[in-house]
Each structure stands twice: as structure tokens, then as C-alpha cells.
N, CA, C, O and the ligand as a Tripos MOL2 file, in Angstrom:
@<TRIPOS>MOLECULE
protein
  317   315    80     0     0
PROTEIN
NO_CHARGES

@<TRIPOS>ATOM
      1 N          32.5400   48.1520   24.9640 N.3       1 MET1
      2 CA         33.5340   48.4770   25.8970 C.3       1 MET1
      3 C          34.1020   47.1870   26.5450 C.2       1 MET1
      4 O          33.3900   46.2680   26.9490 O.2       1 MET1
      5 N          35.4980   47.2120   26.6070 N.am      2 PRO2
      6 CA         35.9770   46.0150   27.1710 C.3       2 PRO2
      7 C          35.8930   45.7540   28.6570 C.2       2 PRO2
      8 O          35.8490   46.6680   29.4800 O.2       2 PRO2
      9 N          35.8730   44.4370   28.9750 N.am      3 PRO3
     10 CA         35.5090   44.1120   30.3930 C.3       3 PRO3
     11 C          36.6090   44.6930   31.3000 C.2       3 PRO3
     12 O          37.7440   44.8710   30.8560 O.2       3 PRO3
     13 N          36.2870   44.9780   32.5270 N.am      4 ALA4
     14 CA         37.2150   45.6210   33.4920 C.3       4 ALA4
     15 C          38.5370   44.8330   33.6540 C.2       4 ALA4
     16 O          38.4140   43.6170   33.8060 O.2       4 ALA4
     17 N          39.6910   45.3180   33.6440 N.am      5 GLY5
     18 CA         40.7780   44.5820   33.9950 C.3       5 GLY5
     19 C          41.6020   44.2110   32.6360 C.2       5 GLY5
     20 O          42.7250   43.7190   32.7390 O.2       5 GLY5
     21 N          41.0360   44.4500   31.4070 N.am      6 THR6
     22 CA         42.0240   44.3720   30.1920 C.3       6 THR6
     23 C          42.3460   45.5830   29.6260 C.2       6 THR6
     24 O          41.6130   46.5650   29.7400 O.2       6 THR6
     25 N          43.4770   45.5880   28.9720 N.am      7 TYR7
     26 CA         44.2660   46.6840   28.6090 C.3       7 TYR7
     27 C          44.1730   46.6610   27.0190 C.2       7 TYR7
     28 O          45.1970   46.3180   26.4270 O.2       7 TYR7
     29 N          43.1440   46.9630   26.3320 N.am      8 HIS8
     30 CA         42.9350   47.0590   25.0490 C.3       8 HIS8
     31 C          43.4760   45.7360   24.3410 C.2       8 HIS8
     32 O          44.1560   45.8200   23.3180 O.2       8 HIS8
     33 N          43.2140   44.7550   24.8060 N.am      9 GLY9
     34 CA         43.5080   43.3730   24.2550 C.3       9 GLY9
     35 C          45.0380   42.8720   24.6080 C.2       9 GLY9
     36 O          45.3550   41.7120   24.3480 O.2       9 GLY9
     37 N          45.9100   43.7230   25.1650 N.am     10 THR10
     38 CA         47.1120   43.3040   25.6250 C.3      10 THR10
     39 C          47.1810   42.5230   26.8590 C.2      10 THR10
     40 O          47.0050   43.0140   27.9740 O.2      10 THR10
     41 N          47.4400   41.3000   26.6290 N.am     11 ALA11
     42 CA         47.4390   40.3510   27.8260 C.3      11 ALA11
     43 C          48.8270   40.2610   28.5210 C.2      11 ALA11
     44 O          49.4290   39.2000   28.6820 O.2      11 ALA11
     45 N          49.2470   41.4140   28.8950 N.am     12 ARG12
     46 CA         50.4870   41.4360   29.6250 C.3      12 ARG12
     47 C          50.2970   41.5550   31.0710 C.2      12 ARG12
     48 O          49.6210   42.4380   31.5970 O.2      12 ARG12
     49 N          50.9910   40.5280   31.7570 N.am     13 ARG13
     50 CA         50.7800   40.4840   33.1810 C.3      13 ARG13
     51 C          51.7750   41.4380   33.9150 C.2      13 ARG13
     52 O          52.9190   41.4440   33.4600 O.2      13 ARG13
     53 N          51.5300   42.1800   34.8980 N.am     14 PRO14
     54 CA         52.5180   42.8240   35.5230 C.3      14 PRO14
     55 C          53.5420   42.0310   36.0400 C.2      14 PRO14
     56 O          53.2300   40.8630   36.2750 O.2      14 PRO14
     57 N          54.8250   42.4150   36.3040 N.am     15 ARG15
     58 CA         55.8680   41.5730   36.7320 C.3      15 ARG15
     59 C          55.8090   41.7000   38.3380 C.2      15 ARG15
     60 O          55.6050   42.7800   38.8920 O.2      15 ARG15
     61 N          55.9860   40.6310   38.9470 N.am     16 LEU16
     62 CA         55.9410   40.6850   40.3870 C.3      16 LEU16
     63 C          57.1960   40.5460   41.1190 C.2      16 LEU16
     64 O          57.8300   39.4910   41.1370 O.2      16 LEU16
     65 N          57.5950   41.7310   41.7900 N.am     17 TRP17
     66 CA         58.8040   41.8620   42.5140 C.3      17 TRP17
     67 C          58.5850   41.4020   43.8420 C.2      17 TRP17
     68 O          57.4770   41.4020   44.3780 O.2      17 TRP17
     69 N          59.7150   40.9790   44.4130 N.am     18 ALA18
     70 CA         59.6850   40.3900   45.8610 C.3      18 ALA18
     71 C          60.9170   41.0100   46.5710 C.2      18 ALA18
     72 O          61.9030   41.2740   45.8830 O.2      18 ALA18
     73 N          60.9250   41.2460   47.8330 N.am     19 LEU19
     74 CA         62.0840   41.5580   48.5420 C.3      19 LEU19
     75 C          62.4840   40.2980   49.4200 C.2      19 LEU19
     76 O          61.7420   39.6990   50.1980 O.2      19 LEU19
     77 N          63.7900   40.0250   49.1390 N.am     20 ARG20
     78 CA         64.3300   38.8940   49.9840 C.3      20 ARG20
     79 C          65.5980   39.2390   50.6350 C.2      20 ARG20
     80 O          66.2830   40.1720   50.2160 O.2      20 ARG20
     81 N          65.9780   38.4390   51.7630 N.am     21 PRO21
     82 CA         67.3270   38.8380   52.4560 C.3      21 PRO21
     83 C          68.4920   38.6650   51.4100 C.2      21 PRO21
     84 O          68.5500   37.7220   50.6220 O.2      21 PRO21
     85 N          69.3730   39.6420   51.4900 N.am     22 ASP22
     86 CA         70.6170   39.4860   50.3990 C.3      22 ASP22
     87 C          71.5570   38.6960   50.9670 C.2      22 ASP22
     88 O          72.1780   39.3520   51.8030 O.2      22 ASP22
     89 N          71.9620   37.5140   50.8830 N.am     23 ARG23
     90 CA         73.0220   36.7140   51.4270 C.3      23 ARG23
     91 C          74.3690   36.7380   50.5650 C.2      23 ARG23
     92 O          75.3580   36.0580   50.8390 O.2      23 ARG23
     93 N          74.2650   37.6260   49.4710 N.am     24 SER24
     94 CA         75.4510   37.5580   48.6010 C.3      24 SER24
     95 C          76.5260   38.4410   49.2110 C.2      24 SER24
     96 O          77.6760   38.2770   48.8030 O.2      24 SER24
     97 N          76.2980   39.3180   50.1010 N.am     25 GLY25
     98 CA         77.3920   40.1340   50.7490 C.3      25 GLY25
     99 C          77.4710   39.8540   52.1760 C.2      25 GLY25
    100 O          77.3160   38.6800   52.5120 O.2      25 GLY25
    101 N          77.6700   40.6670   53.0050 N.am     26 SER26
    102 CA         77.9580   40.5190   54.5270 C.3      26 SER26
    103 C          76.5800   40.1530   55.0810 C.2      26 SER26
    104 O          75.5500   40.3730   54.4440 O.2      26 SER26
    105 N          76.6000   39.5710   56.3250 N.am     27 GLY27
    106 CA         75.2400   39.5570   56.9240 C.3      27 GLY27
    107 C          74.8760   40.6490   57.7820 C.2      27 GLY27
    108 O          75.3180   41.7410   57.4230 O.2      27 GLY27
    109 N          74.1200   40.6240   58.9170 N.am     28 THR28
    110 CA         73.9050   41.7260   59.5920 C.3      28 THR28
    111 C          75.1070   42.4270   60.1910 C.2      28 THR28
    112 O          75.9220   41.8220   60.8890 O.2      28 THR28
    113 N          75.1950   43.6760   59.9110 N.am     29 VAL29
    114 CA         76.1940   44.6220   60.3780 C.3      29 VAL29
    115 C          75.6830   45.3240   61.6470 C.2      29 VAL29
    116 O          74.6070   45.9200   61.6670 O.2      29 VAL29
    117 N          76.5810   45.2170   62.8030 N.am     30 THR30
    118 CA         76.2220   46.0260   64.0550 C.3      30 THR30
    119 C          77.3450   47.0190   64.1650 C.2      30 THR30
    120 O          78.5140   46.8680   63.8110 O.2      30 THR30
    121 N          76.6850   48.2230   64.8070 N.am     31 GLU31
    122 CA         77.4610   49.3710   65.1180 C.3      31 GLU31
    123 C          76.9810   49.9600   66.5070 C.2      31 GLU31
    124 O          75.8250   49.7560   66.8770 O.2      31 GLU31
    125 N          77.8180   50.6490   67.2300 N.am     32 ALA32
    126 CA         77.3130   51.3470   68.3840 C.3      32 ALA32
    127 C          77.7300   52.8760   68.3320 C.2      32 ALA32
    128 O          78.7940   53.2310   67.8250 O.2      32 ALA32
    129 N          76.9260   53.6530   68.8270 N.am     33 GLU33
    130 CA         77.1490   55.1810   68.6550 C.3      33 GLU33
    131 C          76.8730   55.6620   70.1130 C.2      33 GLU33
    132 O          75.9540   55.1900   70.7820 O.2      33 GLU33
    133 N          77.7020   56.6050   70.5570 N.am     34 CYS34
    134 CA         77.5170   57.3240   71.8810 C.3      34 CYS34
    135 C          76.6950   58.3670   71.6800 C.2      34 CYS34
    136 O          76.9170   59.2360   70.8370 O.2      34 CYS34
    137 N          75.5890   58.3410   72.5250 N.am     35 THR35
    138 CA         74.5050   59.3930   72.4480 C.3      35 THR35
    139 C          75.0190   60.6870   73.0290 C.2      35 THR35
    140 O          74.3900   61.7370   72.8940 O.2      35 THR35
    141 N          76.1330   60.6090   73.6590 N.am     36 THR36
    142 CA         76.6100   61.9490   74.2440 C.3      36 THR36
    143 C          77.3530   62.7340   73.3310 C.2      36 THR36
    144 O          77.0230   63.8900   73.0680 O.2      36 THR36
    145 N          78.4430   62.1150   72.7800 N.am     37 CYS37
    146 CA         79.5290   62.7020   71.8510 C.3      37 CYS37
    147 C          79.3870   62.3680   70.4210 C.2      37 CYS37
    148 O          79.9760   63.0280   69.5660 O.2      37 CYS37
    149 N          78.5890   61.3180   70.1150 N.am     38 LEU38
    150 CA         78.4790   60.7850   68.8050 C.3      38 LEU38
    151 C          79.5560   59.9170   68.2770 C.2      38 LEU38
    152 O          79.4360   59.3710   67.1800 O.2      38 LEU38
    153 N          80.6450   59.7660   69.0500 N.am     39 ASP39
    154 CA         81.6340   58.7900   68.6590 C.3      39 ASP39
    155 C          81.0030   57.6060   68.4010 C.2      39 ASP39
    156 O          79.8820   57.3520   68.8400 O.2      39 ASP39
    157 N          81.7590   56.7340   67.6010 N.am     40 GLY40
    158 CA         81.1650   55.5120   67.0780 C.3      40 GLY40
    159 C          82.1350   54.3740   67.2140 C.2      40 GLY40
    160 O          83.3330   54.6250   67.3490 O.2      40 GLY40
    161 N          81.6750   53.0860   67.1870 N.am     41 SER41
    162 CA         82.4370   51.9550   67.2950 C.3      41 SER41
    163 C          83.0480   51.4610   65.9170 C.2      41 SER41
    164 O          84.0790   50.7920   65.8520 O.2      41 SER41
    165 N          82.3070   51.8610   64.8340 N.am     42 GLY42
    166 CA         82.6400   51.3530   63.6900 C.3      42 GLY42
    167 C          81.7450   50.1360   63.4510 C.2      42 GLY42
    168 O          81.2280   49.5850   64.4230 O.2      42 GLY42
    169 N          81.5300   49.6800   62.1870 N.am     43 ALA43
    170 CA         80.7140   48.5240   61.7730 C.3      43 ALA43
    171 C          81.4250   47.3690   62.1580 C.2      43 ALA43
    172 O          82.6550   47.4000   62.1330 O.2      43 ALA43
    173 N          80.7770   46.2800   62.5360 N.am     44 ALA44
    174 CA         81.3980   45.0010   62.7310 C.3      44 ALA44
    175 C          80.2880   43.9150   62.4270 C.2      44 ALA44
    176 O          79.0770   44.1190   62.5030 O.2      44 ALA44
    177 N          80.8980   42.7330   62.0710 N.am     45 ASP45
    178 CA         80.0710   41.6020   61.6520 C.3      45 ASP45
    179 C          79.3070   40.8570   62.8710 C.2      45 ASP45
    180 O          78.4170   40.0280   62.6850 O.2      45 ASP45
    181 N          79.7240   41.2190   64.0030 N.am     46 ASP46
    182 CA         78.9760   40.6520   65.1620 C.3      46 ASP46
    183 C          78.9270   41.7520   66.1250 C.2      46 ASP46
    184 O          79.5780   42.7790   65.9330 O.2      46 ASP46
    185 N          78.1050   41.5650   67.2640 N.am     47 GLY47
    186 CA         77.7780   42.4910   68.2230 C.3      47 GLY47
    187 C          78.8050   42.7900   69.2660 C.2      47 GLY47
    188 O          78.8160   43.8170   69.9430 O.2      47 GLY47
    189 N          79.7370   41.7360   69.3490 N.am     48 ARG48
    190 CA         80.6600   41.8670   70.4940 C.3      48 ARG48
    191 C          81.5760   42.9340   70.5080 C.2      48 ARG48
    192 O          81.8130   43.6000   71.5160 O.2      48 ARG48
    193 N          82.1870   43.1400   69.2180 N.am     49 GLY49
    194 CA         83.1620   44.4920   69.1510 C.3      49 GLY49
    195 C          82.5540   45.6780   69.5240 C.2      49 GLY49
    196 O          83.1510   46.3500   70.3640 O.2      49 GLY49
    197 N          81.4480   46.1100   69.0680 N.am     50 PRO50
    198 CA         80.6820   47.4020   69.3520 C.3      50 PRO50
    199 C          80.4980   47.3190   70.9580 C.2      50 PRO50
    200 O          80.7400   48.3300   71.6170 O.2      50 PRO50
    201 N          80.0680   46.1130   71.6050 N.am     51 ALA51
    202 CA         79.7390   46.1400   72.9480 C.3      51 ALA51
    203 C          80.9810   46.4010   73.7290 C.2      51 ALA51
    204 O          80.9260   47.1460   74.7070 O.2      51 ALA51
    205 N          82.0790   45.8480   73.3690 N.am     52 VAL52
    206 CA         83.4430   46.1180   74.0550 C.3      52 VAL52
    207 C          83.8360   47.6610   73.9750 C.2      52 VAL52
    208 O          84.3170   48.3420   74.8800 O.2      52 VAL52
    209 N          83.5350   48.0250   72.7550 N.am     53 TRP53
    210 CA         83.9300   49.5200   72.4770 C.3      53 TRP53
    211 C          83.1270   50.5620   73.4600 C.2      53 TRP53
    212 O          83.6390   51.5370   74.0110 O.2      53 TRP53
    213 N          81.8420   50.1700   73.5530 N.am     54 CYS54
    214 CA         80.9830   50.9470   74.4470 C.3      54 CYS54
    215 C          81.5420   50.8800   75.8970 C.2      54 CYS54
    216 O          81.5700   51.9250   76.5470 O.2      54 CYS54
    217 N          81.9780   49.7480   76.4320 N.am     55 LEU55
    218 CA         82.4830   49.6060   77.7340 C.3      55 LEU55
    219 C          83.8710   50.4340   77.7820 C.2      55 LEU55
    220 O          84.0830   51.2080   78.7160 O.2      55 LEU55
    221 N          84.8010   50.2450   76.7480 N.am     56 ALA56
    222 CA         86.0060   51.0130   76.9340 C.3      56 ALA56
    223 C          85.6360   52.6290   76.9510 C.2      56 ALA56
    224 O          86.1450   53.4130   77.7520 O.2      56 ALA56
    225 N          84.6660   53.0010   75.9350 N.am     57 HIS57
    226 CA         84.2560   54.3860   75.7840 C.3      57 HIS57
    227 C          83.7520   54.9090   77.2860 C.2      57 HIS57
    228 O          84.1290   55.9830   77.7560 O.2      57 HIS57
    229 N          82.9650   54.1160   77.8810 N.am     58 THR58
    230 CA         82.4320   54.5360   79.2410 C.3      58 THR58
    231 C          83.5710   54.7910   80.1870 C.2      58 THR58
    232 O          83.5470   55.7800   80.9190 O.2      58 THR58
    233 N          84.5480   53.9520   80.2010 N.am     59 GLN59
    234 CA         85.7740   53.9000   81.0530 C.3      59 GLN59
    235 C          86.4460   55.2590   80.8300 C.2      59 GLN59
    236 O          86.7600   56.0400   81.7280 O.2      59 GLN59
    237 N          86.6240   55.4350   79.5290 N.am     60 GLU60
    238 CA         87.5140   56.7010   79.0390 C.3      60 GLU60
    239 C          86.8770   58.0370   79.3210 C.2      60 GLU60
    240 O          87.5780   58.9780   79.6940 O.2      60 GLU60
    241 N          85.4520   58.1690   79.1440 N.am     61 THR61
    242 CA         84.7660   59.2990   79.0680 C.3      61 THR61
    243 C          83.7420   59.5930   80.1030 C.2      61 THR61
    244 O          83.4250   60.7510   80.3710 O.2      61 THR61
    245 N          83.2320   58.5770   80.6760 N.am     62 GLY62
    246 CA         82.1720   58.5300   81.5630 C.3      62 GLY62
    247 C          80.7770   58.5960   80.8250 C.2      62 GLY62
    248 O          79.7780   58.6500   81.5410 O.2      62 GLY62
    249 N          80.6330   58.5970   79.5260 N.am     63 HIS63
    250 CA         79.6160   58.5700   78.8390 C.3      63 HIS63
    251 C          78.7640   57.1150   78.9660 C.2      63 HIS63
    252 O          79.3480   56.0430   78.8090 O.2      63 HIS63
    253 N          77.5290   57.1830   79.2250 N.am     64 THR64
    254 CA         76.8790   55.7940   79.4380 C.3      64 THR64
    255 C          75.6900   55.5710   78.5630 C.2      64 THR64
    256 O          75.0000   54.5730   78.7680 O.2      64 THR64
    257 N          75.3730   56.4390   77.5700 N.am     65 GLY65
    258 CA         74.2790   56.1660   76.6490 C.3      65 GLY65
    259 C          74.7460   55.6960   75.3320 C.2      65 GLY65
    260 O          75.7260   56.2250   74.8080 O.2      65 GLY65
    261 N          74.1770   54.8440   74.8310 N.am     66 PHE66
    262 CA         74.7010   54.2400   73.4770 C.3      66 PHE66
    263 C          73.3840   53.9020   72.6460 C.2      66 PHE66
    264 O          72.3200   53.5980   73.1850 O.2      66 PHE66
    265 N          73.5780   53.9900   71.2850 N.am     67 ARG67
    266 CA         72.6220   53.5770   70.3850 C.3      67 ARG67
    267 C          73.3230   52.4940   69.5680 C.2      67 ARG67
    268 O          74.4660   52.6100   69.1280 O.2      67 ARG67
    269 N          72.4850   51.3610   69.3950 N.am     68 ARG68
    270 CA         73.0120   50.2470   68.6430 C.3      68 ARG68
    271 C          72.2810   50.3370   67.3220 C.2      68 ARG68
    272 O          71.0560   50.4500   67.2710 O.2      68 ARG68
    273 N          73.0380   50.2860   66.2800 N.am     69 ILE69
    274 CA         72.5320   50.2000   64.8450 C.3      69 ILE69
    275 C          72.8730   48.9970   64.1970 C.2      69 ILE69
    276 O          74.0280   48.5980   64.0470 O.2      69 ILE69
    277 N          71.7310   48.3580   63.7690 N.am     70 ARG70
    278 CA         71.9290   46.9900   63.1260 C.3      70 ARG70
    279 C          71.3730   47.0590   61.7890 C.2      70 ARG70
    280 O          70.1910   47.3730   61.6460 O.2      70 ARG70
    281 N          72.1690   46.7750   60.7250 N.am     71 THR71
    282 CA         71.8500   46.8630   59.3440 C.3      71 THR71
    283 C          71.8190   45.6230   58.6420 C.2      71 THR71
    284 O          72.8280   44.9220   58.5840 O.2      71 THR71
    285 N          70.7460   45.2940   58.1050 N.am     72 ASP72
    286 CA         70.7510   44.0350   57.1980 C.3      72 ASP72
    287 C          70.1700   44.5100   55.8280 C.2      72 ASP72
    288 O          69.5560   45.5610   55.6400 O.2      72 ASP72
    289 N          70.4830   43.5170   54.8710 N.am     73 PHE73
    290 CA         70.4120   43.8030   53.5070 C.3      73 PHE73
    291 C          69.4130   42.9990   52.7990 C.2      73 PHE73
    292 O          69.3110   41.7830   52.9630 O.2      73 PHE73
    293 N          68.6370   43.7250   51.9660 N.am     74 PHE74
    294 CA         67.5290   43.0590   51.0610 C.3      74 PHE74
    295 C          67.8940   43.3180   49.4980 C.2      74 PHE74
    296 O          68.5450   44.2700   49.0680 O.2      74 PHE74
    297 N          67.3920   42.3790   48.8360 N.am     75 ARG75
    298 CA         67.3540   42.5750   47.3660 C.3      75 ARG75
    299 C          66.0040   42.2730   46.7470 C.2      75 ARG75
    300 O          65.2540   41.3490   47.0610 O.2      75 ARG75
    301 N          65.8250   43.1400   45.8740 N.am     76 ALA76
    302 CA         64.4110   42.9290   45.0690 C.3      76 ALA76
    303 C          64.6730   41.9960   43.9870 C.2      76 ALA76
    304 O          65.6520   42.1970   43.2680 O.2      76 ALA76
    305 N          63.9270   41.0170   43.7890 N.am     77 SER77
    306 CA         64.2100   40.0820   42.5990 C.3      77 SER77
    307 C          62.7330   39.7930   42.0610 C.2      77 SER77
    308 O          61.7460   39.9750   42.7730 O.2      77 SER77
    309 N          62.6570   39.2970   40.6540 N.am     78 CYS78
    310 CA         61.3510   39.1670   40.0030 C.3      78 CYS78
    311 C          61.2900   37.6540   39.5880 C.2      78 CYS78
    312 O          62.2670   37.0780   39.1100 O.2      78 CYS78
    313 N          60.2160   37.1200   39.7770 N.am     79 ASP79
    314 CA         60.1640   35.7220   39.5190 C.3      79 ASP79
    315 C          59.6900   35.6640   38.1210 C.2      79 ASP79
    316 O          59.5300   34.5760   37.5680 O.2      79 ASP79
    317 ZN         80.8640   59.4290   74.1530 Zn       80 ZN80
@<TRIPOS>BOND
     1     1     2 1
     2     2     3 1
     3     3     4 2
     4     3     5 am
     5     5     6 1
     6     6     7 1
     7     7     8 2
     8     7     9 am
     9     9    10 1
    10    10    11 1
    11    11    12 2
    12    11    13 am
    13    13    14 1
    14    14    15 1
    15    15    16 2
    16    15    17 am
    17    17    18 1
    18    18    19 1
    19    19    20 2
    20    19    21 am
    21    21    22 1
    22    22    23 1
    23    23    24 2
    24    23    25 am
    25    25    26 1
    26    26    27 1
    27    27    28 2
    28    27    29 am
    29    29    30 1
    30    30    31 1
    31    31    32 2
    32    31    33 am
    33    33    34 1
    34    34    35 1
    35    35    36 2
    36    35    37 am
    37    37    38 1
    38    38    39 1
    39    39    40 2
    40    39    41 am
    41    41    42 1
    42    42    43 1
    43    43    44 2
    44    43    45 am
    45    45    46 1
    46    46    47 1
    47    47    48 2
    48    47    49 am
    49    49    50 1
    50    50    51 1
    51    51    52 2
    52    51    53 am
    53    53    54 1
    54    54    55 1
    55    55    56 2
    56    55    57 am
    57    57    58 1
    58    58    59 1
    59    59    60 2
    60    59    61 am
    61    61    62 1
    62    62    63 1
    63    63    64 2
    64    63    65 am
    65    65    66 1
    66    66    67 1
    67    67    68 2
    68    67    69 am
    69    69    70 1
    70    70    71 1
    71    71    72 2
    72    71    73 am
    73    73    74 1
    74    74    75 1
    75    75    76 2
    76    75    77 am
    77    77    78 1
    78    78    79 1
    79    79    80 2
    80    79    81 am
    81    81    82 1
    82    82    83 1
    83    83    84 2
    84    83    85 am
    85    85    86 1
    86    86    87 1
    87    87    88 2
    88    87    89 am
    89    89    90 1
    90    90    91 1
    91    91    92 2
    92    91    93 am
    93    93    94 1
    94    94    95 1
    95    95    96 2
    96    95    97 am
    97    97    98 1
    98    98    99 1
    99    99   100 2
   100    99   101 am
   101   101   102 1
   102   102   103 1
   103   103   104 2
   104   103   105 am
   105   105   106 1
   106   106   107 1
   107   107   108 2
   108   107   109 am
   109   109   110 1
   110   110   111 1
   111   111   112 2
   112   111   113 am
   113   113   114 1
   114   114   115 1
   115   115   116 2
   116   115   117 am
   117   117   118 1
   118   118   119 1
   119   119   120 2
   120   119   121 am
   121   121   122 1
   122   122   123 1
   123   123   124 2
   124   123   125 am
   125   125   126 1
   126   126   127 1
   127   127   128 2
   128   127   129 am
   129   129   130 1
   130   130   131 1
   131   131   132 2
   132   131   133 am
   133   133   134 1
   134   134   135 1
   135   135   136 2
   136   135   137 am
   137   137   138 1
   138   138   139 1
   139   139   140 2
   140   139   141 am
   141   141   142 1
   142   142   143 1
   143   143   144 2
   144   143   145 am
   145   145   146 1
   146   146   147 1
   147   147   148 2
   148   147   149 am
   149   149   150 1
   150   150   151 1
   151   151   152 2
   152   151   153 am
   153   153   154 1
   154   154   155 1
   155   155   156 2
   156   155   157 am
   157   157   158 1
   158   158   159 1
   159   159   160 2
   160   159   161 am
   161   161   162 1
   162   162   163 1
   163   163   164 2
   164   163   165 am
   165   165   166 1
   166   166   167 1
   167   167   168 2
   168   167   169 am
   169   169   170 1
   170   170   171 1
   171   171   172 2
   172   171   173 am
   173   173   174 1
   174   174   175 1
   175   175   176 2
   176   175   177 am
   177   177   178 1
   178   178   179 1
   179   179   180 2
   180   179   181 am
   181   181   182 1
   182   182   183 1
   183   183   184 2
   184   183   185 am
   185   185   186 1
   186   186   187 1
   187   187   188 2
   188   187   189 am
   189   189   190 1
   190   190   191 1
   191   191   192 2
   192   191   193 am
   193   193   194 1
   194   194   195 1
   195   195   196 2
   196   195   197 am
   197   197   198 1
   198   198   199 1
   199   199   200 2
   200   199   201 am
   201   201   202 1
   202   202   203 1
   203   203   204 2
   204   203   205 am
   205   205   206 1
   206   206   207 1
   207   207   208 2
   208   207   209 am
   209   209   210 1
   210   210   211 1
   211   211   212 2
   212   211   213 am
   213   213   214 1
   214   214   215 1
   215   215   216 2
   216   215   217 am
   217   217   218 1
   218   218   219 1
   219   219   220 2
   220   219   221 am
   221   221   222 1
   222   222   223 1
   223   223   224 2
   224   223   225 am
   225   225   226 1
   226   226   227 1
   227   227   228 2
   228   227   229 am
   229   229   230 1
   230   230   231 1
   231   231   232 2
   232   231   233 am
   233   233   234 1
   234   234   235 1
   235   235   236 2
   236   235   237 am
   237   237   238 1
   238   238   239 1
   239   239   240 2
   240   239   241 am
   241   241   242 1
   242   242   243 1
   243   243   244 2
   244   243   245 am
   245   245   246 1
   246   246   247 1
   247   247   248 2
   248   247   249 am
   249   249   250 1
   250   250   251 1
   251   251   252 2
   252   251   253 am
   253   253   254 1
   254   254   255 1
   255   255   256 2
   256   255   257 am
   257   257   258 1
   258   258   259 1
   259   259   260 2
   260   259   261 am
   261   261   262 1
   262   262   263 1
   263   263   264 2
   264   263   265 am
   265   265   266 1
   266   266   267 1
   267   267   268 2
   268   267   269 am
   269   269   270 1
   270   270   271 1
   271   271   272 2
   272   271   273 am
   273   273   274 1
   274   274   275 1
   275   275   276 2
   276   275   277 am
   277   277   278 1
   278   278   279 1
   279   279   280 2
   280   279   281 am
   281   281   282 1
   282   282   283 1
   283   283   284 2
   284   283   285 am
   285   285   286 1
   286   286   287 1
   287   287   288 2
   288   287   289 am
   289   289   290 1
   290   290   291 1
   291   291   292 2
   292   291   293 am
   293   293   294 1
   294   294   295 1
   295   295   296 2
   296   295   297 am
   297   297   298 1
   298   298   299 1
   299   299   300 2
   300   299   301 am
   301   301   302 1
   302   302   303 1
   303   303   304 2
   304   303   305 am
   305   305   306 1
   306   306   307 1
   307   307   308 2
   308   307   309 am
   309   309   310 1
   310   310   311 1
   311   311   312 2
   312   311   313 am
   313   313   314 1
   314   314   315 1
   315   315   316 2
@<TRIPOS>SUBSTRUCTURE
     1 MET1         2 RESIDUE 1 A MET
     2 PRO2         6 RESIDUE 1 A PRO
     3 PRO3        10 RESIDUE 1 A PRO
     4 ALA4        14 RESIDUE 1 A ALA
     5 GLY5        18 RESIDUE 1 A GLY
     6 THR6        22 RESIDUE 1 A THR
     7 TYR7        26 RESIDUE 1 A TYR
     8 HIS8        30 RESIDUE 1 A HIS
     9 GLY9        34 RESIDUE 1 A GLY
    10 THR10       38 RESIDUE 1 A THR
    11 ALA11       42 RESIDUE 1 A ALA
    12 ARG12       46 RESIDUE 1 A ARG
    13 ARG13       50 RESIDUE 1 A ARG
    14 PRO14       54 RESIDUE 1 A PRO
    15 ARG15       58 RESIDUE 1 A ARG
    16 LEU16       62 RESIDUE 1 A LEU
    17 TRP17       66 RESIDUE 1 A TRP
    18 ALA18       70 RESIDUE 1 A ALA
    19 LEU19       74 RESIDUE 1 A LEU
    20 ARG20       78 RESIDUE 1 A ARG
    21 PRO21       82 RESIDUE 1 A PRO
    22 ASP22       86 RESIDUE 1 A ASP
    23 ARG23       90 RESIDUE 1 A ARG
    24 SER24       94 RESIDUE 1 A SER
    25 GLY25       98 RESIDUE 1 A GLY
    26 SER26      102 RESIDUE 1 A SER
    27 GLY27      106 RESIDUE 1 A GLY
    28 THR28      110 RESIDUE 1 A THR
    29 VAL29      114 RESIDUE 1 A VAL
    30 THR30      118 RESIDUE 1 A THR
    31 GLU31      122 RESIDUE 1 A GLU
    32 ALA32      126 RESIDUE 1 A ALA
    33 GLU33      130 RESIDUE 1 A GLU
    34 CYS34      134 RESIDUE 1 A CYS
    35 THR35      138 RESIDUE 1 A THR
    36 THR36      142 RESIDUE 1 A THR
    37 CYS37      146 RESIDUE 1 A CYS
    38 LEU38      150 RESIDUE 1 A LEU
    39 ASP39      154 RESIDUE 1 A ASP
    40 GLY40      158 RESIDUE 1 A GLY
    41 SER41      162 RESIDUE 1 A SER
    42 GLY42      166 RESIDUE 1 A GLY
    43 ALA43      170 RESIDUE 1 A ALA
    44 ALA44      174 RESIDUE 1 A ALA
    45 ASP45      178 RESIDUE 1 A ASP
    46 ASP46      182 RESIDUE 1 A ASP
    47 GLY47      186 RESIDUE 1 A GLY
    48 ARG48      190 RESIDUE 1 A ARG
    49 GLY49      194 RESIDUE 1 A GLY
    50 PRO50      198 RESIDUE 1 A PRO
    51 ALA51      202 RESIDUE 1 A ALA
    52 VAL52      206 RESIDUE 1 A VAL
    53 TRP53      210 RESIDUE 1 A TRP
    54 CYS54      214 RESIDUE 1 A CYS
    55 LEU55      218 RESIDUE 1 A LEU
    56 ALA56      222 RESIDUE 1 A ALA
    57 HIS57      226 RESIDUE 1 A HIS
    58 THR58      230 RESIDUE 1 A THR
    59 GLN59      234 RESIDUE 1 A GLN
    60 GLU60      238 RESIDUE 1 A GLU
    61 THR61      242 RESIDUE 1 A THR
    62 GLY62      246 RESIDUE 1 A GLY
    63 HIS63      250 RESIDUE 1 A HIS
    64 THR64      254 RESIDUE 1 A THR
    65 GLY65      258 RESIDUE 1 A GLY
    66 PHE66      262 RESIDUE 1 A PHE
    67 ARG67      266 RESIDUE 1 A ARG
    68 ARG68      270 RESIDUE 1 A ARG
    69 ILE69      274 RESIDUE 1 A ILE
    70 ARG70      278 RESIDUE 1 A ARG
    71 THR71      282 RESIDUE 1 A THR
    72 ASP72      286 RESIDUE 1 A ASP
    73 PHE73      290 RESIDUE 1 A PHE
    74 PHE74      294 RESIDUE 1 A PHE
    75 ARG75      298 RESIDUE 1 A ARG
    76 ALA76      302 RESIDUE 1 A ALA
    77 SER77      306 RESIDUE 1 A SER
    78 CYS78      310 RESIDUE 1 A CYS
    79 ASP79      314 RESIDUE 1 A ASP
    80 ZN80       317 GROUP 0 **** ****
């Protein structure tokens, strides 16, 4: 009987995958959404555009609750 951890004499090591931040595309994307009417700011590369949109939306509609959605990207790679 072979020792534990060997596969019938095949010395193949499993490939090790790792997740790393993906810097090939855009950076973190920020978006704001109204929790009352679900209208949204659209995605932006910085948080300032969505924040300005929230304040304008409050002035127009009286809605005061918002959800901030921040998306960042990862890529799996194998060493
Ligand atoms: Zn709204």
C-alpha cells in the first residue's frame, strides 16, 4: 500500500491559485443608489460624483436614504 499523500506514483503537485487586485482595468468604482426610489447615480471612478448626485437627488425629491456601492476587481493567477 503506498504511503498517504501519493497518487499511484504520479508526483504531480496541485497548481496553487491566488487572488490579487486586478490593476489592468479601472480602479475601485463607486455608485450611489436611492433606497426610496432605487434611482442611481451611475458608476464613477471617484466617490465625489455619486455624493453630488445624492445631494441633488435629495433637493429634487426629498429622499434622504442612499446606499453606496463600491466595486473593486480581483484576478486569479497561478504561480
Ligand atoms: Zn429617490
